[in-house]
N, C-alpha and C positions, 0 to 999 in steps of 0.2 A: 371245242375249238381252242387252239393255242392263241395266247395273247401275242401281240406283235413283239413284245419284249422276249418272251420265251422262244418265239420263232427265231429272232435274231441271235439269241444265245446258242441255240442248237446249230444254227448255220455257222457261227464262229467256231464252235467245237469241231464241227465237221471239217471246216477249212484247216484248222490247226492239225487235226489228225492226219489229214491228207498231206499237208506240208511235211509233217514228221515222217510219214511213210516214204515220200519222195526223197527227202534228204537221206534217210537211211539207205534207200535203194541206190542213190548216187554214190554214197560212201562205199557201199559194197562193191559197186562197179569199179570205183577207183582202186580199191584194195586188190581186186582181181587183176586189173591192169598192171599194178605194181608187181604182183606175183608172177605174171606172165613175163614181164621185162626181166625180172630176176632170173627166172628159169632159162630164158633165152641166152642171157650172159653166160650161164654155166654150161651151155651146150656147145660153145665154141671149141 
């Protein structure tokens, strides 16, 4: 059985990892949007 402290620690790590994944995902989407806008400009 995990102690309450260990439980809290693993939850914090999970949340941290999750936030990292989300921010990386959002960053990637932003980059794709920028690339799309750039390519649109060049098609005129």
